N, C-alpha and C positions, 0 to 999 in steps of 0.2 A: 881703321880703314887703311887699306894699302895705299891708295892714291885718291886724293880728294875728288878727282874727276871720274873715278871708277863707277860712281853711281849716277853720273850725269844722264845716261841713256834711260834711267828709270824716273827721271824728274817729272815727266808727264803724268805719272801715277798720282802725285800729290798736288799737281797744278791743274793743267787743262783737262785731264781725264779722271779727276778725283771721284766723280759720281759713278764711274764704271768699276771701281774697286772696293772690296770689303776686306776686312781682316776677320778670319774665322777663328774664334777662340777654341783651342784644342785641349785646354787643360793647363796644368802646372808643370814646370820643369822641376828637377831635383832640388834646385836652389830656391824653389817657390816662386820663381818668376813665371809670367804668363807665356804660354806657347800659342803662336798664331800661324795660320796659313794665309798667304796673300792670294786672293781670288779675283779674277776679272769677271764681272757679272755678265757682260754681253755674250760671252761664250763659255762660261763656267770653267775657265781654265785656271789651274793653279800655277802661280808664278814661282819658278824655282830660281833662287839666287844661291849659287854654290859657295861663294865666299861668305863665311859667317859674319865677318865685320861689315861687309856691304849689306847683307840681309838686315842686320841690326840697325844700320843707319837708314835704310829704306823704310823699315818698320817704324822707326822713330819719326821720320819725316811724315809718314802717313798719319800717325797718331797726332802729331802737331797740327796737321792740316785738318783734322777732324773727321778722318775716314770712319765710316760706319763699322761697328764691330758686331758680328752676329755669331750665333752658336751653330752647332752641327744640324740641329733641327731646322733652323732658318735656311741653312745652306741647301738642305734637301728640298725645302719648299721652293727656293729660288731655282734650283735645277729642274724641278717638276714643272714649274710655271714656264720656264724657257722651252722645255720639250713640248708642252702643250701649244705654245705660241708658234713653234716651228712647224707643227702639224697643220696649222691654220692656213 
């Protein structure tokens, strides 16, 4: 990580807002590590973290905090449920 404070503005993701985030399992990397997307459930937005070291640390913190891991099928269900709720 470039600067220990560089992920501070993401801290809410694994503390106060943990229930609003999921990791979507996307498969395996070339080195056989798991690939994830970070998604905010309340608006189905993918969180982009450009610095790879920062992304890895945020992902690690989310995993340590017990964030829910879902697959692409579950993500589609989540998005559809949100769209249905928005129409109500």
